[in-house]
PANU-458905 format. One record per residue (C-alpha): residue number from 1; x, y, z. Coordinates in pm, whole numbers, plus 50000, padded with zeros to 5 digits. Example, Ala and Ser with C-alpha at 12.3 -4.5 7.8 and 13.67 -1.06 7.14 Angstrom:
REM PANU-458905
node k 1; u 51230; v 49550; w 50780
node k 2; u 51367; v 49894; w 50714
This chain:
REM PANU-458905
node k 1; u 52099; v 52765; w 49453
node k 2; u 52295; v 52433; w 49552
node k 3; u 52272; v 52172; w 49801
node k 4; u 52458; v 52354; w 50021
node k 5; u 52384; v 52661; w 49993
node k 6; u 52175; v 52657; w 50362
node k 7; u 52383; v 52627; w 50653
node k 8; u 52485; v 52216; w 50633
node k 9; u 52852; v 52073; w 50611
node k 10; u 52904; v 51954; w 50252
node k 11; u 53073; v 51655; w 50395
node k 12; u 52723; v 51506; w 50509
node k 13; u 52559; v 51537; w 50202
node k 14; u 52837; v 51357; w 50007
node k 15; u 52579; v 51039; w 50054
node k 16; u 52339; v 51230; w 49816
node k 17; u 52529; v 51349; w 49541
node k 18; u 52401; v 51223; w 49268
node k 19; u 52258; v 51278; w 48882
node k 20; u 51910; v 51384; w 48905
node k 21; u 51628; v 51379; w 48656
node k 22; u 51298; v 51584; w 48778
node k 23; u 50962; v 51478; w 48660
node k 24; u 50635; v 51556; w 48618
node k 25; u 50368; v 51479; w 48404
node k 26; u 50020; v 51551; w 48343
node k 27; u 49799; v 51303; w 48208
node k 28; u 49448; v 51235; w 48098
node k 29; u 49322; v 50943; w 48362
node k 30; u 49520; v 50760; w 48652
node k 31; u 49572; v 50428; w 48481
node k 32; u 49909; v 50425; w 48288
node k 33; u 49771; v 50093; w 48102
node k 34; u 49467; v 50325; w 47958
node k 35; u 49536; v 50721; w 48011
node k 36; u 49781; v 50922; w 47825
node k 37; u 50060; v 51176; w 47905
node k 38; u 49921; v 51543; w 47824
node k 39; u 50241; v 51717; w 47910
node k 40; u 50597; v 51633; w 48076
node k 41; u 50874; v 51842; w 48213
node k 42; u 51207; v 51752; w 48316
node k 43; u 51445; v 51965; w 48525
node k 44; u 51807; v 51808; w 48583
node k 45; u 52040; v 51888; w 48867
node k 46; u 52377; v 51770; w 48922
node k 47; u 52554; v 51644; w 49191
node k 48; u 52619; v 51986; w 49388
node k 49; u 52193; v 52019; w 49300
node k 50; u 52254; v 52342; w 49032
node k 51; u 52006; v 52309; w 48776
node k 52; u 52139; v 52151; w 48424
node k 53; u 51920; v 52158; w 48210
node k 54; u 51564; v 52177; w 48135
node k 55; u 51281; v 52084; w 47890
node k 56; u 50917; v 52090; w 47887
node k 57; u 50638; v 52012; w 47656
node k 58; u 50284; v 51949; w 47571
node k 59; u 50177; v 51646; w 47401
node k 60; u 49873; v 51534; w 47196
node k 61; u 49735; v 51213; w 47312
node k 62; u 49516; v 51089; w 47046
node k 63; u 49218; v 51090; w 47329
node k 64; u 48998; v 51280; w 47543
node k 65; u 49228; v 51525; w 47757
node k 66; u 49001; v 51389; w 48053
node k 67; u 48985; v 51625; w 48380
node k 68; u 49036; v 51952; w 48241
node k 69; u 48889; v 52147; w 48532
node k 70; u 49239; v 51967; w 48724
node k 71; u 49476; v 52027; w 48458
node k 72; u 49349; v 52297; w 48263
node k 73; u 49473; v 52081; w 47923
node k 74; u 49128; v 52103; w 47624
node k 75; u 49187; v 51955; w 47356
node k 76; u 49218; v 52279; w 47146
node k 77; u 49537; v 52371; w 47358
node k 78; u 49690; v 52049; w 47262
node k 79; u 49593; v 52009; w 46955
node k 80; u 49944; v 52046; w 46741
node k 81; u 50142; v 51953; w 46986
node k 82; u 50390; v 51643; w 46923
node k 83; u 50306; v 51300; w 46999
node k 84; u 50479; v 51096; w 47273
node k 85; u 50707; v 50922; w 47034
node k 86; u 50833; v 51236; w 46868
node k 87; u 50993; v 51339; w 47191
node k 88; u 51018; v 50986; w 47342
node k 89; u 51415; v 50994; w 47238
node k 90; u 51471; v 51360; w 47373
node k 91; u 51341; v 51270; w 47696
node k 92; u 51508; v 51015; w 47732
node k 93; u 51835; v 51112; w 47708
node k 94; u 51796; v 51371; w 47998
node k 95; u 51694; v 51048; w 48159
node k 96; u 51994; v 50818; w 48103
node k 97; u 52258; v 50773; w 48358
node k 98; u 52015; v 50990; w 48598
node k 99; u 51794; v 50909; w 48928
node k 100; u 51476; v 50985; w 48829
node k 101; u 51285; v 51186; w 49068
node k 102; u 50905; v 51311; w 49088
node k 103; u 50597; v 51366; w 49424
node k 104; u 50476; v 51030; w 49416
node k 105; u 50727; v 50918; w 49174
node k 106; u 50596; v 50525; w 49119
node k 107; u 50293; v 50724; w 48903
node k 108; u 50491; v 50914; w 48712
node k 109; u 50711; v 50653; w 48608
node k 110; u 50440; v 50366; w 48554
node k 111; u 50333; v 50642; w 48293
node k 112; u 50680; v 50680; w 48113
node k 113; u 50699; v 50378; w 48090
node k 114; u 50393; v 50274; w 47945
node k 115; u 50435; v 50591; w 47702
node k 116; u 50797; v 50461; w 47593
node k 117; u 50674; v 50137; w 47581
node k 118; u 50425; v 50274; w 47362
node k 119; u 50710; v 50424; w 47137
node k 120; u 50881; v 50068; w 47117
node k 121; u 51157; v 50267; w 47287
node k 122; u 51317; v 50147; w 47623
node k 123; u 51282; v 50367; w 47915
node k 124; u 51674; v 50465; w 48031
node k 125; u 51588; v 50515; w 48481
node k 126; u 51730; v 50253; w 48668
node k 127; u 51676; v 50403; w 48972
node k 128; u 51396; v 50667; w 49122
node k 129; u 51333; v 50851; w 49391
node k 130; u 50991; v 50972; w 49550
node k 131; u 51003; v 51293; w 49741
node k 132; u 50696; v 51222; w 49909
node k 133; u 50839; v 50879; w 50063
node k 134; u 51154; v 51087; w 50136
node k 135; u 50970; v 51330; w 50327
node k 136; u 50768; v 51085; w 50539
node k 137; u 51096; v 51004; w 50661
node k 138; u 51207; v 51278; w 50731
node k 139; u 50884; v 51375; w 50868
node k 140; u 50851; v 51763; w 50832
node k 141; u 50631; v 51977; w 51124
node k 142; u 50342; v 51997; w 50755
node k 143; u 49969; v 51934; w 50819
node k 144; u 50069; v 51723; w 50507
node k 145; u 50263; v 51615; w 50216
node k 146; u 50143; v 51778; w 49948
node k 147; u 50403; v 51906; w 49702
node k 148; u 50265; v 52264; w 49752
node k 149; u 50290; v 52256; w 50148
node k 150; u 50579; v 52134; w 50139
node k 151; u 50683; v 52427; w 49903
node k 152; u 50524; v 52616; w 50163
node k 153; u 50703; v 52534; w 50398
node k 154; u 51057; v 52473; w 50243
node k 155; u 51013; v 52827; w 50138
node k 156; u 50994; v 52772; w 49772
node k 157; u 50802; v 52968; w 49555
node k 158; u 50489; v 52832; w 49342
node k 159; u 50350; v 52991; w 49058
node k 160; u 50120; v 52742; w 48882
node k 161; u 50046; v 52427; w 49050
node k 162; u 49933; v 52110; w 48811
node k 163; u 50188; v 52289; w 48535
node k 164; u 50455; v 52022; w 48496
node k 165; u 50762; v 52290; w 48415
node k 166; u 50612; v 52515; w 48718
node k 167; u 50561; v 52183; w 48917
node k 168; u 50901; v 52020; w 48831
node k 169; u 51093; v 52369; w 48911
node k 170; u 50927; v 52354; w 49259
node k 171; u 50987; v 51986; w 49291
node k 172; u 51433; v 52112; w 49250
node k 173; u 51375; v 52352; w 49569
node k 174; u 51143; v 52064; w 49733
node k 175; u 51424; v 51828; w 49662
node k 176; u 51744; v 52041; w 49738
node k 177; u 51570; v 52124; w 50115
node k 178; u 51446; v 51731; w 50177
node k 179; u 51799; v 51662; w 50124
node k 180; u 51955; v 51864; w 50327
node k 181; u 51725; v 51779; w 50617
node k 182; u 51772; v 51409; w 50542
node k 183; u 52134; v 51436; w 50600
node k 184; u 52096; v 51636; w 50946
node k 185; u 51945; v 51317; w 51037
node k 186; u 52141; v 51104; w 50870
node k 187; u 51874; v 50912; w 50670
node k 188; u 51953; v 50677; w 50394
node k 189; u 51779; v 50760; w 50057
node k 190; u 51505; v 50544; w 50005
node k 191; u 51580; v 50465; w 49588
node k 192; u 51380; v 50256; w 49411
node k 193; u 51534; v 49988; w 49146
node k 194; u 51397; v 50026; w 48814
node k 195; u 51430; v 49704; w 48652
node k 196; u 51298; v 49690; w 48282
node k 197; u 50956; v 49605; w 48257
node k 198; u 50820; v 49712; w 47954
node k 199; u 50904; v 49615; w 47604
node k 200; u 50830; v 49635; w 47231
node k 201; u 50586; v 49417; w 47272
node k 202; u 50351; v 49545; w 47575
node k 203; u 50023; v 49514; w 47575
node k 204; u 49810; v 49560; w 47845
node k 205; u 49550; v 49293; w 47941
node k 206; u 49215; v 49397; w 47982
node k 207; u 49069; v 49369; w 48324
node k 208; u 48904; v 49109; w 48423
node k 209; u 48492; v 49203; w 48486
node k 210; u 48407; v 49103; w 48805
node k 211; u 48098; v 48858; w 48885
node k 212; u 47806; v 49019; w 48982
node k 213; u 47632; v 48769; w 49182
node k 214; u 47737; v 48572; w 49516
node k 215; u 47867; v 48233; w 49547
node k 216; u 47546; v 47968; w 49634
node k 217; u 47809; v 47713; w 49684
node k 218; u 47900; v 47402; w 49530
node k 219; u 47754; v 47173; w 49220
node k 220; u 47514; v 46920; w 49368
node k 221; u 47489; v 46544; w 49164
node k 222; u 47251; v 46615; w 48939
node k 223; u 47169; v 46987; w 49026
node k 224; u 47199; v 47284; w 48785
node k 225; u 47467; v 47559; w 48774
node k 226; u 47400; v 47889; w 48958
node k 227; u 47486; v 48239; w 48894
node k 228; u 47755; v 48339; w 49091
node k 229; u 47914; v 47937; w 49097
node k 230; u 48335; v 47950; w 49097
node k 231; u 48408; v 47727; w 48821
node k 232; u 48795; v 47652; w 48775
node k 233; u 48939; v 47426; w 48428
node k 234; u 49173; v 47260; w 48404
node k 235; u 49406; v 47017; w 48095
node k 236; u 49348; v 46955; w 47776
node k 237; u 48943; v 47082; w 47629
node k 238; u 48799; v 47034; w 47350
node k 239; u 48659; v 47373; w 47323
node k 240; u 48895; v 47637; w 47335
node k 241; u 49002; v 47717; w 47687
node k 242; u 48925; v 48100; w 47641
node k 243; u 48598; v 48015; w 47466
node k 244; u 48430; v 47866; w 47787
node k 245; u 48555; v 48131; w 48008
node k 246; u 48420; v 48332; w 47807
node k 247; u 48093; v 48121; w 47783
node k 248; u 48158; v 48082; w 48137
node k 249; u 48144; v 48469; w 48233
node k 250; u 47850; v 48544; w 48015
node k 251; u 47624; v 48297; w 48139
node k 252; u 47751; v 48425; w 48517
node k 253; u 47939; v 48245; w 48622
node k 254; u 48266; v 48345; w 48839
node k 255; u 48558; v 48151; w 48618
node k 256; u 48821; v 48104; w 48814
node k 257; u 49196; v 48060; w 48741
node k 258; u 49241; v 47815; w 49050
node k 259; u 49069; v 47578; w 49325
node k 260; u 49004; v 47640; w 49655
node k 261; u 48739; v 47526; w 49913
node k 262; u 48498; v 47795; w 49760
node k 263; u 48501; v 47619; w 49419
node k 264; u 48176; v 47555; w 49291
node k 265; u 48312; v 47289; w 49019
node k 266; u 48631; v 47193; w 48849
node k 267; u 48585; v 47068; w 48458
node k 268; u 48862; v 46889; w 48344
node k 269; u 48827; v 46555; w 48086
node k 270; u 49058; v 46332; w 48251
node k 271; u 49075; v 46387; w 48661
node k 272; u 49353; v 46140; w 48640
node k 273; u 49617; v 46398; w 48449
node k 274; u 49705; v 46512; w 48819
node k 275; u 49730; v 46862; w 48742
node k 276; u 49754; v 47086; w 49075
node k 277; u 49427; v 47224; w 49029
node k 278; u 49277; v 46813; w 49006
node k 279; u 49472; v 46759; w 49304
node k 280; u 49331; v 47014; w 49518
node k 281; u 48987; v 46982; w 49417
node k 282; u 49046; v 46628; w 49565
node k 283; u 49159; v 46734; w 49846
node k 284; u 48861; v 46961; w 49886
node k 285; u 48632; v 46716; w 49754
node k 286; u 48541; v 46984; w 49477
node k 287; u 48246; v 46843; w 49271
node k 288; u 48390; v 46742; w 48938
node k 289; u 48314; v 46739; w 48542
node k 290; u 48383; v 46699; w 48246
node k 291; u 48338; v 46967; w 47927
node k 292; u 48061; v 46837; w 47805
node k 293; u 47872; v 46814; w 48104
node k 294; u 47945; v 47146; w 48143
node k 295; u 47842; v 47253; w 47823
node k 296; u 47520; v 47101; w 47886
node k 297; u 47513; v 47324; w 48227
node k 298; u 47543; v 47643; w 48034
node k 299; u 47207; v 47544; w 47866
node k 300; u 47058; v 47668; w 48207
node k 301; u 47198; v 47811; w 48430
node k 302; u 46998; v 47956; w 48695
node k 303; u 46961; v 48305; w 48820
node k 304; u 47186; v 48399; w 49092
node k 305; u 47174; v 48606; w 49409
node k 306; u 47357; v 48966; w 49313
node k 307; u 47594; v 49149; w 49540
node k 308; u 47443; v 49424; w 49752
node k 309; u 47605; v 49728; w 49789
node k 310; u 47686; v 49667; w 50136
node k 311; u 47641; v 49395; w 50393
node k 312; u 47359; v 49425; w 50642
node k 313; u 47313; v 49725; w 50909
node k 314; u 47540; v 49448; w 51142
node k 315; u 47849; v 49441; w 51257
node k 316; u 48063; v 49172; w 50971
node k 317; u 48210; v 48912; w 51193
node k 318; u 48503; v 49043; w 51299
node k 319; u 48798; v 49019; w 51070
node k 320; u 48957; v 48696; w 51216
node k 321; u 49350; v 48842; w 51064
node k 322; u 49377; v 48492; w 50924
node k 323; u 49209; v 48276; w 50588
node k 324; u 49093; v 47904; w 50710
node k 325; u 49408; v 47759; w 50758
node k 326; u 49365; v 47424; w 50839
node k 327; u 49740; v 47345; w 50906
node k 328; u 49896; v 47711; w 51035
node k 329; u 49928; v 47724; w 51390
node k 330; u 49800; v 48035; w 51618
node k 331; u 49982; v 48328; w 51593
node k 332; u 50226; v 48420; w 51857
node k 333; u 50303; v 48794; w 51942
node k 334; u 50438; v 48862; w 52259
node k 335; u 50172; v 49144; w 52329
node k 336; u 49896; v 48882; w 52264
node k 337; u 49832; v 48826; w 52675
node k 338; u 49836; v 49179; w 52742
node k 339; u 49577; v 49398; w 52759
node k 340; u 49530; v 49651; w 52500
node k 341; u 49550; v 50017; w 52564
node k 342; u 49243; v 50272; w 52703
node k 343; u 49028; v 50332; w 52398
node k 344; u 49089; v 50642; w 52200
node k 345; u 48939; v 50872; w 51984
node k 346; u 49073; v 51123; w 51749
node k 347; u 48981; v 51505; w 51783
node k 348; u 48697; v 51690; w 51668
node k 349; u 48816; v 51871; w 51373
node k 350; u 48879; v 51515; w 51206
node k 351; u 48460; v 51433; w 51014
node k 352; u 48358; v 51189; w 51219
node k 353; u 48600; v 50934; w 51276
node k 354; u 48554; v 50679; w 51612
node k 355; u 48866; v 50475; w 51741
node k 356; u 48775; v 50192; w 51907
node k 357; u 48999; v 49894; w 52082
node k 358; u 48913; v 49510; w 52059
node k 359; u 49147; v 49216; w 52163
node k 360; u 49362; v 49071; w 51989
node k 361; u 49334; v 48864; w 51783
node k 362; u 48971; v 48981; w 51791
node k 363; u 48715; v 48722; w 51964
node k 364; u 48455; v 48572; w 51651
node k 365; u 48138; v 48787; w 51714
node k 366; u 48022; v 49109; w 51711
node k 367; u 48147; v 49464; w 51895
node k 368; u 47928; v 49671; w 51977
node k 369; u 48056; v 50021; w 51774
node k 370; u 48131; v 50330; w 52047
node k 371; u 48312; v 50660; w 52085
node k 372; u 48545; v 50676; w 52342
node k 373; u 48709; v 50990; w 52445
node k 374; u 49002; v 51135; w 52348
node k 375; u 49312; v 50989; w 52435
node k 376; u 49501; v 51077; w 52730
node k 377; u 49795; v 51061; w 52913
node k 378; u 50175; v 51177; w 53010
node k 379; u 50319; v 51059; w 52676
node k 380; u 50017; v 51193; w 52419
node k 381; u 50141; v 51427; w 52133
node k 382; u 50485; v 51246; w 52167
node k 383; u 50695; v 50998; w 51917
node k 384; u 50958; v 50806; w 52103
node k 385; u 51209; v 50596; w 51949
node k 386; u 51335; v 50260; w 52106
node k 387; u 51715; v 50189; w 52095
node k 388; u 51803; v 49829; w 52167
node k 389; u 51695; v 49568; w 52432
node k 390; u 51590; v 49182; w 52364
node k 391; u 51258; v 49203; w 52096
node k 392; u 51063; v 49129; w 52376
node k 393; u 51170; v 49403; w 52571
node k 394; u 51166; v 49580; w 52258
node k 395; u 50799; v 49486; w 52202
node k 396; u 50706; v 49532; w 52590
node k 397; u 50865; v 49877; w 52583
node k 398; u 50698; v 50024; w 52228
node k 399; u 50322; v 49894; w 52371
node k 400; u 50376; v 50044; w 52701
node k 401; u 50467; v 50393; w 52484
node k 402; u 50097; v 50341; w 52270
node k 403; u 49927; v 50316; w 52671
node k 404; u 50100; v 50612; w 52788
node k 405; u 49925; v 50794; w 52495
node k 406; u 50227; v 50795; w 52290
node k 407; u 50342; v 50698; w 51946
node k 408; u 50602; v 50424; w 51904
node k 409; u 50855; v 50517; w 51639
node k 410; u 51093; v 50285; w 51472
node k 411; u 51297; v 50513; w 51269
node k 412; u 51448; v 50866; w 51386
node k 413; u 51332; v 51175; w 51189
node k 414; u 51234; v 51532; w 51259
node k 415; u 50943; v 51397; w 51441
node k 416; u 51061; v 51181; w 51735
node k 417; u 51066; v 51386; w 52075
node k 418; u 51214; v 51127; w 52299
node k 419; u 51451; v 50794; w 52254
node k 420; u 51446; v 50528; w 52527
node k 421; u 51749; v 50343; w 52532
node k 422; u 51743; v 49968; w 52676
node k 423; u 52043; v 49723; w 52701
node k 424; u 52239; v 49736; w 52437
node k 425; u 52141; v 50053; w 52298
node k 426; u 52458; v 50228; w 52349
node k 427; u 52583; v 50108; w 52032
node k 428; u 52296; v 50193; w 51826
node k 429; u 52453; v 50426; w 51529
node k 430; u 52204; v 50662; w 51546
node k 431; u 52288; v 50780; w 51905
node k 432; u 52576; v 51031; w 51780
node k 433; u 52296; v 51184; w 51578
node k 434; u 52011; v 51209; w 51868
node k 435; u 52272; v 51362; w 52066
node k 436; u 52332; v 51603; w 51832
node k 437; u 51987; v 51667; w 51748
node k 438; u 52010; v 51748; w 52168
node k 439; u 51642; v 51464; w 52176
node k 440; u 51590; v 51358; w 52559
node k 441; u 51701; v 51013; w 52611
node k 442; u 51584; v 50800; w 52882
node k 443; u 51654; v 50466; w 52988
node k 444; u 51390; v 50123; w 53085
node k 445; u 51267; v 50310; w 53372
node k 446; u 51153; v 50629; w 53302
node k 447; u 50876; v 50425; w 53115
node k 448; u 50679; v 50318; w 53409
node k 449; u 50653; v 50669; w 53496
node k 450; u 50769; v 50910; w 53246
node k 451; u 50853; v 51276; w 53311
node k 452; u 50809; v 51488; w 53042
node k 453; u 50947; v 51864; w 53105
node k 454; u 50895; v 51967; w 52767
node k 455; u 50583; v 52019; w 52580
node k 456; u 50579; v 51848; w 52270
node k 457; u 50615; v 52059; w 51925
node k 458; u 50279; v 52252; w 51802
node k 459; u 50228; v 51994; w 51577
node k 460; u 49821; v 51961; w 51482
node k 461; u 49930; v 51658; w 51215
node k 462; u 50089; v 51443; w 51467
node k 463; u 49844; v 51497; w 51746
node k 464; u 49572; v 51403; w 51519
node k 465; u 49672; v 51081; w 51423
node k 466; u 49481; v 50849; w 51565
node k 467; u 49801; v 50589; w 51773
node k 468; u 49575; v 50211; w 51764
node k 469; u 49708; v 49925; w 51995
node k 470; u 49700; v 49594; w 51823
node k 471; u 49354; v 49593; w 51711
node k 472; u 49251; v 49887; w 51749
node k 473; u 48943; v 50000; w 51522
node k 474; u 48876; v 50331; w 51359
node k 475; u 48587; v 50409; w 51134
node k 476; u 48691; v 50545; w 50755
node k 477; u 48526; v 50884; w 50661
node k 478; u 48276; v 50813; w 50407
node k 479; u 48421; v 50924; w 50075
node k 480; u 48208; v 51039; w 49762
node k 481; u 48273; v 50990; w 49343
node k 482; u 48632; v 50870; w 49240
node k 483; u 48988; v 50970; w 49170
node k 484; u 49299; v 50955; w 49362
node k 485; u 49177; v 51242; w 49606
node k 486; u 48943; v 50967; w 49706
node k 487; u 49155; v 50695; w 49706
node k 488; u 49254; v 50516; w 50078
node k 489; u 49620; v 50410; w 50153
node k 490; u 49814; v 50215; w 50369
node k 491; u 50212; v 50259; w 50433
node k 492; u 50400; v 50026; w 50623
node k 493; u 50766; v 50074; w 50713
node k 494; u 50991; v 49919; w 50884
node k 495; u 51371; v 49970; w 51021
node k 496; u 51574; v 50098; w 50754
node k 497; u 51928; v 49904; w 50834
node k 498; u 51681; v 49574; w 50750
node k 499; u 51939; v 49337; w 50517
node k 500; u 51618; v 49098; w 50395
node k 501; u 51323; v 49155; w 50135
node k 502; u 50999; v 49249; w 50261
node k 503; u 50709; v 49193; w 50011
node k 504; u 50347; v 49391; w 50120
node k 505; u 50091; v 49255; w 49960
node k 506; u 49691; v 49227; w 49987
node k 507; u 49405; v 49027; w 49910
node k 508; u 49074; v 49141; w 49796
node k 509; u 48805; v 48935; w 49996
node k 510; u 48446; v 48842; w 49932
node k 511; u 48187; v 48771; w 50189
node k 512; u 48348; v 48425; w 50210
node k 513; u 48697; v 48543; w 50314
node k 514; u 48812; v 48449; w 49960
node k 515; u 48946; v 48643; w 49643
node k 516; u 48670; v 48646; w 49397
node k 517; u 48962; v 48550; w 49119
node k 518; u 49340; v 48535; w 49111
node k 519; u 49407; v 48909; w 49033
node k 520; u 49256; v 49025; w 49354
node k 521; u 49620; v 48911; w 49474
node k 522; u 49800; v 49274; w 49467
node k 523; u 50116; v 49219; w 49499
node k 524; u 50508; v 49330; w 49364
node k 525; u 50441; v 49097; w 49053
node k 526; u 50083; v 49195; w 48985
node k 527; u 50078; v 49572; w 49168
node k 528; u 49726; v 49640; w 49039
node k 529; u 49406; v 49443; w 49028
node k 530; u 49141; v 49481; w 48758
node k 531; u 48998; v 49846; w 48743
node k 532; u 49276; v 50009; w 48953
node k 533; u 49081; v 49934; w 49255
node k 534; u 49337; v 49824; w 49459
node k 535; u 49717; v 49944; w 49404
node k 536; u 50073; v 49846; w 49533
node k 537; u 50295; v 50123; w 49525
node k 538; u 50678; v 50076; w 49583
node k 539; u 50827; v 50351; w 49747
node k 540; u 51122; v 50267; w 49879
node k 541; u 51324; v 49966; w 50000
node k 542; u 51166; v 49946; w 50299
node k 543; u 50831; v 50112; w 50288
node k 544; u 50548; v 50082; w 50033
node k 545; u 50208; v 50145; w 50009
node k 546; u 49877; v 49980; w 49972
node k 547; u 49606; v 50218; w 49795
node k 548; u 49246; v 50153; w 49747
node k 549; u 48941; v 50336; w 49565
node k 550; u 48654; v 50292; w 49780
node k 551; u 48427; v 50438; w 49608
node k 552; u 48488; v 50193; w 49331
node k 553; u 48550; v 49860; w 49496
node k 554; u 48307; v 49624; w 49363
node k 555; u 48024; v 49508; w 49574
node k 556; u 48152; v 49138; w 49592
node k 557; u 48423; v 49312; w 49795
node k 558; u 48344; v 49333; w 50156
node k 559; u 48740; v 49342; w 50294
node k 560; u 49064; v 49442; w 50203
node k 561; u 49352; v 49238; w 50395
node k 562; u 49661; v 49370; w 50383
node k 563; u 49995; v 49191; w 50475
node k 564; u 50349; v 49153; w 50483
node k 565; u 50593; v 48848; w 50384
node k 566; u 50988; v 48813; w 50477
node k 567; u 51108; v 48722; w 50159
node k 568; u 51359; v 48438; w 50234
node k 569; u 51423; v 48270; w 50582
node k 570; u 51475; v 48526; w 50830
node k 571; u 51150; v 48590; w 51052
node k 572; u 51013; v 48922; w 51159
node k 573; u 51187; v 48872; w 51532
node k 574; u 51510; v 48972; w 51288
node k 575; u 51327; v 49254; w 51160
node k 576; u 51132; v 49362; w 51463
node k 577; u 50857; v 49571; w 51447
node k 578; u 50686; v 49726; w 51190
node k 579; u 50500; v 50099; w 51150
node k 580; u 50211; v 50104; w 50933
node k 581; u 49995; v 50513; w 50889
node k 582; u 49685; v 50524; w 50668
node k 583; u 49505; v 50841; w 50562
node k 584; u 49293; v 50934; w 50250
node k 585; u 49537; v 50960; w 49950
node k 586; u 49899; v 50920; w 49891
node k 587; u 49983; v 51246; w 50079
node k 588; u 49711; v 51425; w 50279
node k 589; u 49755; v 51409; w 50664
node k 590; u 49737; v 51052; w 50856
node k 591; u 49429; v 50972; w 50996
node k 592; u 49585; v 50652; w 51219
node k 593; u 49911; v 50479; w 51292
node k 594; u 50010; v 50159; w 51472
node k 595; u 50370; v 50029; w 51544
node k 596; u 50310; v 49646; w 51527
node k 597; u 50565; v 49347; w 51654
node k 598; u 50516; v 49024; w 51573
node k 599; u 50734; v 48756; w 51768
node k 600; u 51050; v 48560; w 51671
node k 601; u 50958; v 48315; w 51426
node k 602; u 50660; v 48487; w 51212
node k 603; u 50757; v 48507; w 50815
node k 604; u 50442; v 48616; w 50754
node k 605; u 50219; v 48909; w 50934
node k 606; u 49900; v 49062; w 50854
node k 607; u 49941; v 49431; w 50948
node k 608; u 49544; v 49614; w 50855
node k 609; u 49178; v 49539; w 50752
node k 610; u 49000; v 49758; w 50573
node k 611; u 48594; v 49613; w 50578
node k 612; u 48273; v 49721; w 50569
node k 613; u 48030; v 49782; w 50830
node k 614; u 47651; v 49879; w 50639
node k 615; u 47737; v 50177; w 50431
node k 616; u 48045; v 50251; w 50590
node k 617; u 48455; v 50152; w 50600
node k 618; u 48628; v 50065; w 50911
node k 619; u 49051; v 50009; w 50922
node k 620; u 49154; v 49780; w 51202
node k 621; u 49510; v 49738; w 51294
node k 622; u 49596; v 49339; w 51352
node k 623; u 49988; v 49278; w 51349
node k 624; u 49910; v 48884; w 51389
node k 625; u 50241; v 48674; w 51276
node k 626; u 50236; v 48330; w 51122
node k 627; u 50498; v 48092; w 51060
node k 628; u 50401; v 48000; w 50714
node k 629; u 50492; v 48196; w 50412
node k 630; u 50326; v 48407; w 50163
node k 631; u 50285; v 48114; w 49968
node k 632; u 50077; v 47941; w 50267
node k 633; u 49918; v 48243; w 50306
node k 634; u 49774; v 48327; w 49975
node k 635; u 49626; v 47973; w 49963
node k 636; u 49419; v 48005; w 50248
node k 637; u 49267; v 48310; w 50033
node k 638; u 49194; v 48132; w 49774
node k 639; u 49492; v 48211; w 49577
node k 640; u 49697; v 47939; w 49374
node k 641; u 50073; v 48126; w 49442
node k 642; u 50373; v 47866; w 49275
node k 643; u 50666; v 47800; w 49441
């Protein structure tokens, strides 16, 4: 089947004419640095969408095959199959010069990258395309975006789910159909560059075990060390640095690689050496001891207070939207002075989530939980795209859409039901496509008292996702067990014509609103924290996802803060709004969505917070912007980031 087999103008598809290599892997687990590939399939397509090649094989991983109930690949069935290094060159020949395509492509790419590295070979992939991310842009009217659901929607037969070869053949049909839909909407493809990051010396670092004890505070003069104290080491030491860190960790101390206002003590033999840690300790008033004193105190470390599984059954102090940064000005967001939209809740079909609206930024002090009624308004169930206008005018229009019960879109997709054209919007390059799609367009006055003549599409998925205003909170359904099905995701996207680079990051915070150690700062250069409980997924140049396994976060983790930062001098006033969508897993139906606007000069923006309340978790749409850069934001959370 070719790309033009359906009623499509071949000229509309010229921007999608690539050599494709469609890939699916079945694995022994979910962590590429630890688990192995059990089977792999590759199907190649030409620029016209016609199949040009196919290869599949089982693999002997030399380890336990993991969840047999999912993939059906027992150790007996894999026995006698080739090892990955025996077929790596053949797989590499199929990938060479082609765009790698997979559903949740970073998963397949990361596993292949690790397997090629173990085989001491280069993975010949320069770009990849995720069909999950592409379908998020298209926004088809499906219950979710799982491969099987999309196959049914696009009329692609599926014979055997979780069979690598059949999944790859299904993926080929889904790719062809999605590319035709993308052409109808004139969407750019979310291609991701894949610079080499694996080499022959690949050796994954073992994860650091989180400290089991709460931070009791600073070391007092003449006092003992207490389990849970945050200890940093800097400068030359007589004892090997690794040995000092291991001995401290074994005694129950939280051995840190940076200094913050929550550091209990800094170990340094020469405080005058002027290291960054020593200067920060002096600024923050952190106690300083030498190596000999530290070793002496290690002989009598007092018992600490273990982290509990959950905080007391009272609302945690509502997330402030920012760490304590003494020199940081208050956030300046145009909607900060406006009343928030009416409280809302979702449909009864969803298991128990309640949506609340709180002032933004949230005031200090607990907020009582409540379950307000279902949102209603003339735009309920509709998705409205705003074009043109000054930044404040566009912010006000999107805020008004949410107040009227609708969802504010920032990109054209199949889910858009209405378009509002503000001053200057008539020059937007998307207007001809909008006219061709027969979408109703309105001027700014329409938002004062919108008249809707046509009912929104019968799409339960779109109406099920709670539309959160800035400061809105949703209770997350309880999840049990672990694995990809029990992960919670927050996907952030922005205008597809954005020229500057935007990085989405995450901080895993403890009771002190600080990261327990630097590895709990997840960003592009370190896209996974120890244990893989929080991951950053690069879905495209204007879309990134943070995935959190709430079931396996350590007890010390009280909150996960998700933020975005602009790389360079532009500000969010030039970028415009960011849209976040949150739900269980990477391809399940979304539970909540929000469109967040910063003001004019901000370069960092807090998007969302996932935080504990009692035995449950909540998510808040934050939407606070700050003028300072990512380094200042990270230092406020206790992470020392080099410029």
